[in-house]
Every structure is written in C-alpha cells, then in structure tokens.
N, C-alpha and C positions, 0 to 999 in steps of 0.2 A: 568899348561899345560904340563910341563915336565913329570909329572907322567902319563898323558894321552898319551904322546908320547912313554913312556916306555911300556904302555899297548898295543899300536899299534904295536910296534916292536915285542912284544910277539906273537901277532896275526900272523904277517908275518912268524915267525918261525914255526907256526902250520899250515901254508898254508891258513890262513884266510885273507881276505882283511884287511889291517892294519889300523884299526880305533880304537882309544881308548877313553874312557870317564871316568871322575872322578866327584863325587858329594861331594861338600864341604858345611858344615854348620858352621857358626861362626868360620871360619878359620881352621876347623878340617875336614880332609878327612873321610867321613863315608862310601864310597863305590867306587869301581872301576869296570870297565868292558871293555871288548874288544869284537869285532865281534866273534860270535859263530854259525853263520848260518850253516856252514858245520859240525862242531863238534856236534851240537845238532840236526841236520837235522830240523831246525826251521827257516823259512823265517823271523820271527819277532825277532830273536836273534841278532839284531844290538847292537853295543857297548852301545848306549844310553839306550836302553831297558834293557840290562843286568845290567847296573849300576843303573838305576832307580829302578829295582826290588830289587837289593841288598840294596839300600838305604832305601827303604820302609820297608824291613825286619829289617834293623838295628834300625830304629826309631819306628817301630811298628805302622806305619800309611801310608796309601796310598797317603797322601798329604805331600809335602815336602816344606812348605812355608819357605821363607828365604834362601833356598838352591841355590847354584850356580852349574851349570853343565858345566864342561869343556869338550870339545870334539874336536878331531883333524880334523874333517871334518864337514862342514855344514850339519846339520841333514836333512834327507828326510822328506816328508810330514807325514809319519807314526810316525816317532820319534818326529817331531815337535808337533803332536797331543798328544803324550804321555807326552811331556814336559808341555803342557797346562793342561792336566788332573792331573798331579802331582803337579801343582801350583808352579813350579820352578820359583824363582824370577829373576834369571839372567842366561843367556846362553853366554858362551864364546867359540868361535870355531876358528879353525885354517884356513884351506884351504876352499875356496868356492867350491861348487859342481855345476858347470854350467848345468849338465845334470839332476840331481835329487834333488838338494837342495830345501828344502821346507820353508826356513826361509827368505833368502834375494834374492836368485836367481830366485825362483818361489814361488808363493802362499802367502808369508808373513804370514804364519800360526801363528807365535808367537807374531805378532804385530797388527793383524787385529782388527778392532772395532766390528766385527761380533761375536766374541767369548767372553766368560765371564771372561777371564783372559788374561793379556798381560805380556810379558816377556821382560825385559831389555836385549838387544842383543848387543854383541861386537864381531865383526868378524875380521879375519886377524891376530890373535895372534899366533905367530910362524907358520905362513902360509907357509913360504918357506920350513921349516923342515917337516911339515905335508904333503905338496904336494910332496916333493921329495921322501918321504917314499912310498907314493902311486905310483908315477911314476916308481920308481925302482922295486917295487913289480910286477907291470904289465909288465914292460920291461922284467923281468926275466921269467914271465909266458909265454910271447910271444916267447922268445928264446927257452924255453923247449918244447913248443908245435910244433915248427918247426922241432925239432930233431926227 
C-alpha cells in the first residue's frame, strides 16, 4: 500500500487526482499505476485501470488470477467491473469513497453473487494517509480556484 501511496503522490504532483494502484502476484509487484485521466484525456484512465492494463501486458494475459490489487481509494463501479473482468483474487484499498465507491459504499460489485467472480476485499488499509492526501489535494485546488 505504501507503493500505491507513492504513485498517488506522483499523481498530485502532475495535477491528477491522487489515487495510486499496485498489482502484486506471489509477493512480487508486477505493475503500478496512477490516475491519468487528464494526462491521457481519457475518462477511463483511473489508477486501477492503468495498473491492470500494465499488469496484463506484463504477464501476457488479460486474466490475473491470484493477483492482489492495492489501491489508495475504494474503486468506482467502472474499476470494480474491471477488477472482476481481470479475475483479481484480492482487493486491498485505503480510503472509502462515499460518493462513488462501487465496492463497499455502493453496489458491492466485487462481492455480489450475480457475477461469475468474487473478490476478497479488505478496506481501510492506510485509510487516513490515503484520505489526507485526497483532502489536501482538493483543499489546494479550491484555494487556487479562489485566487
């Protein structure tokens, strides 16, 4: 999760919403990613999607069975769907997202019985650090927009 926080800090430095993600298989980091929606002009370039794409390329397969995805913010419904499609075994996230979270805050995409894959979910890991990074980022943006 610390590596995901490093990715998130890098996003903030580029002006992107600070969310970072890391994909680990058998204790080895195979991919990292951070939000790139502004950089890539791509509404789907969330940290999770960026990391999942890199991981799939690294292993040469669109499925990532046995992988753990660490992300600093609860994934949205789009990212939760991608996690299901990639067959991620475990999701570990930091801060909850009460507005757009698709894992535990709303929808329960990763654990519903309606889909053909379920993900082991652990939330709240380094939640305070993850949440503070986001709060600081948006506080600074509000300050600069007032000027």
